[in-house]
Steps between C-alpha positions, in 0.01 A plus 500: 500500500568169667805287448491155354775242488489126415739205443483155345813283461736293687612744771334568829242761422479676838825689507442614134150628599612674813785680327270581210236650729768716665596632159137564425407653836494851354194397306297429810570434873170457685541120521680220344450126436625190326341170395714191442439165339659203668270193505240751606416867466620713794432869536671746739406861516537792739402862535799736485821484310686213341734475805184428714406215265863365513493511880152337503629195290835469685415163667257372231540250224557710190633229274372484140619541139191692388371820668348837470545821703330832531559832674171705521380854459142489631213587269215279609504421877725644772849373550487191722598130498175381348498752214872429420569295188517211394132422518370143469206333344221364722644148468853636577640337184561818314703813602515841320693820522374810324589856418220718372122538564219274393229754442203268472601300806185576695268341235723210463511454875126512538464220234764290674347545852164382346692192389618442859857645493610655826742792504754577777645839388369837365706472184398490133782245451347231710187526279724426190648176650153382602381568144796293366405217738128512402593485131730210542236302692238577245692463180744229614793678347859541625601814685643678197170478319305588808710816538440587126130457521478701827688784349245523216246590778712753679482886453808685627881490512710216617826322511439165665701184578318175583617162639299192570566208741349275230757605252809547693736542208335797345469874543228696315527883463330776304485877461276782394601852594766398760853393410633149506833364388634142474864418557640192310756292689636149444173289526364763746290814478476808700193736491486858643333833462825644374851367421651599836449142663608329179821664400706318759415162349454565127528776237252332256138618549170494323257800576146359506267706271150626566238221545762234472522170711827330566525141619835399649595136573776360719641306200588835332202535265338838457176565311356840436143549374242775481189496706328407167714180517735597213857375538763758492879499429695643785743783427816459714677817607835562669500707822756783490503561879761374752432385854689797634242726356241374740715502815564805729866516416599618845244775542259507789198507277412441126370850484833649597680279265262598222538873566876458485479310183345791302827637354532171319133426432448850333812425294354153404176666388718714256733226392487427126236770452696819551803578284620852588787492243260438212223724656257208489235348712366170381222322675442166336137491601431834356652448155217312328233735612693836533311674217171411655608611846659830400202587294240389760222733601561413859704285742300343788716360785335243721653376821454451869691616808859597451471419137223746469726768643781404252223557230435853637868577432456332164213750426745794578762349276277419200318835499806716575746334274309308230195730504259207497176537706516254778261391770575291811233264634455276796457162342256407770261781400575511124287207384205590717436859379425421137815674368523641152773291313553504125743319261712832485573474876799315648444338839821460700466252796764520779534217755807367677371137508315512175213321670307790659135384469346846461762599236441184309119560500548852376734368223226256402268802441769684300560199278123470442493861385794436264733747662868418484615357825858534631620323819778621740579221760780343683419118486588328183211281356237667721128536384543879410792416282285238313178690457653828375583582138842609598698605799831527696643334806672715761758236587513585878531137605295341780354747737408324823425796727125568489556871484617575140827687471737385209208394280353865538831660384523234228148590376595875501814430310308305238239774463777760456662306229167451331410874521850614379483252197162628409602858555812460281318337226209747507733799516331649807826580678814654356800287413717676760242443778459134392875439526510685843228266633657175375836595642339579824300171494821306448655674792219428741617162647807668643287796632277242669790354679575847644146519642511153650829597680308746709332211675641585846361857486160380393506246789574791734192691382293178515585479875352841559170424321441130578226584750298737284134412437467688172723635223451721198694471182494791243648540166431668162529407131700184446546461875128510593471133417808439725322671785224238449760215488679620813177509698392165367826337609479652841144381573563163334790387718485717818123535538529874551226688319648710221360691207662635188373821341601748228668774704270775376203300636618522851311821546184328386471285801805314638638821644242460774695196635833664523638568855825432686421116502455473124798391298492644139719369233545744219646387169660833400765432236610749235249568227213715373318491835779540748412853600149397557623212723699737705179689572330178596782420748466845660117443536579167682760668719269783589281239663771324697508202257828305474636482141724240344596637158630286211717750312754527211848500654641838567156673568603727787172691521277195573771365729471806722115492534424128521565303815659213323626453134607214287693591195474323167736557202398753243328360188255592240148562643319216318756259652477624866242235615762229459714678759249667737320165574803328640516701830133458538531122475780495753314731739194273489728189548690636812180634671337157450794321638526729803125446565559123499290438189563213250606706203516206264162363587277803617170396655204436272705557184612241234751556219294379207130592505354229277141552615260796463 
C-alpha cells in the first residue's frame, strides 16, 4: 500500500525521487522520506504529504546519484516523523524502504534486542534493517547476501529496497506479495512500485517476480536471483503507457478525469473482442479454457471493495444470461472459512491492481484445490495475471484516483463480454436477444457520454445535499450492486455515512431512518422491477424523505413523484449498470469537492491494498 521509488545512475537522484513519490502518492500519504548516498548516507523524512517533505528539504544538501524514496500508508506505528521510511540500521550504514508487513517481526525484534539492538520506531520495517545489519556483521557478507539471508528468516509480504554506505554503487531490492518494477536506462536504473514514476525516463522494464532479489550497480549491471540464490534471466518488457496518461490533463482532479474517460475506456475494454458485424465476442484469455468454464459446476468470484461489487453484477450476468451457478465472495473472508472448492469450479479473481493481498491469498487456496483460476485486472504483469491459469485485462489505463471509477466500468464491461460469450456458446439466450445485447453494448460508449454531459445538473443536486450526515441508496436486480457502489463512493471520498440496500429490504430496517433530512438515491430505471421501485419511492415520500431517482429517459411518472431525477439513455436491462453508476460517481465527486475533501487521496485509504 506504500509507494517505493529508487534511482542509481549518473543523474541527481533527488528530483527523480521527489517526482516519483508525487506520482505514487495515491498509494499512501501518511508520511514520506528519502535516503541519499553522497560520501555518506543521509536520510530525510517527514509526516504528511510529499509536498511537506519537499518543503522540509528545501535548504538542505540533497546531492547524490543514488537514492531511495518512500510514501507511507501506516500499518505498524502511527504516522509521524520517526515511523516514516526510510529506516536505518543501528550503525546508520544501511537504509531500507518497505511495502508490506513482516508478520514475525515481534519474535525477530525480541532476539535482536537481546543482542543489544536499539529501536527508534514502532515499525516492522526497522526490525528488518537491523536483521540485515546483524547478519552482515555475523556472516561477514556483502549487503546483497545479507538481504538474501534475512529474507529466508522473514514471514510476510514485502517489497524492499536497500542501500548501504559501505557499498555506495549498489541498490538491492526484493519482493514477495508486493509489486516492484525496474526501469532500464542508459547505465542507470529506476525502481518503483508501479510504472508511473518510470515511464517518463524509459519504456523498458523488468517486473520482479515473487521471492526474487535484484542487484543494481551504477556501472549498468543488473543481477536477478532467487532467495535460494539461483541466478535468473531477466525478461524485459516494453511499457505501453504514455506520460499523458498519468497527468491530470486539465481536470481539477484525477477522479474527475477518470470519470470523463469512461466512454473511451469502456470502448477500449471491448476493442478487438466485440465484432458486431460478425456477431462474435472473442476473449483471448477465455479461448483455451472455454469448454471447462462453460461446463463448470460453479463460478466463484473473489474480490475486495469496488471489485467485489463488480463481481456481484457478474453474478447477475452469469446466472441470468449464461445460466451458470455463481457465487461472489469477499476474498478477505474466503480463505478463512474453509470453503468447498473442487476441480469442477472456476474461480474468477477481480482486482484493479492485480496485487490485492487478500485476493492473491484466496487464489493460492483455489490453485491448491485445482480449480481453474481466471484473473480480471488492469495492470499488465501484475501478480494475479501471473498466478492464474487464464485471464483478461480491462485496458482502462492508469487509474490514479484512489476511488475506483473507470476500472469499475471496465470490469463490468469485461464480465458482460464474458457472460455473453458463454451464453451464446451454451445456447442459453436466443440469437435475436444475443444480437440485441451486443448491438447495445457497442452503443454504450456514446450513451455514457450523454450521462457525463449532465455534470452541471448533478453538481446542482450535490450543493443541496453536501451537508447531509447520512444517505441511503436503493436499487433492485442489476442495479442493487450499483446502490452499493454509489454508497461506497460517497463515504469513501466525502466521509458522509451512506448505505446501499436492495430497495425491497428498506421496509426491513432502513425505513426507520427516513425523515426530511435523509437523502435517498433510488436507481429506478426501466425493467422488471420498475413498478416495485415506484412503490418504494412513494414509501420514502410518505415519510418526508428527499428522493433523487436515476431513471430511463422519458419516464414522466417517476419525474413527477421524485424530488430530483437524472436521466440515462435507454438500454437493455443487463447493461444498465454501465450507465446508472456514472451519475453516482459524479454526485459523490461534487459533494466531496464542495465539502473540501481531497477526492484523489481520501483519508485512511490507499489505492492498492497489498497487505492483509
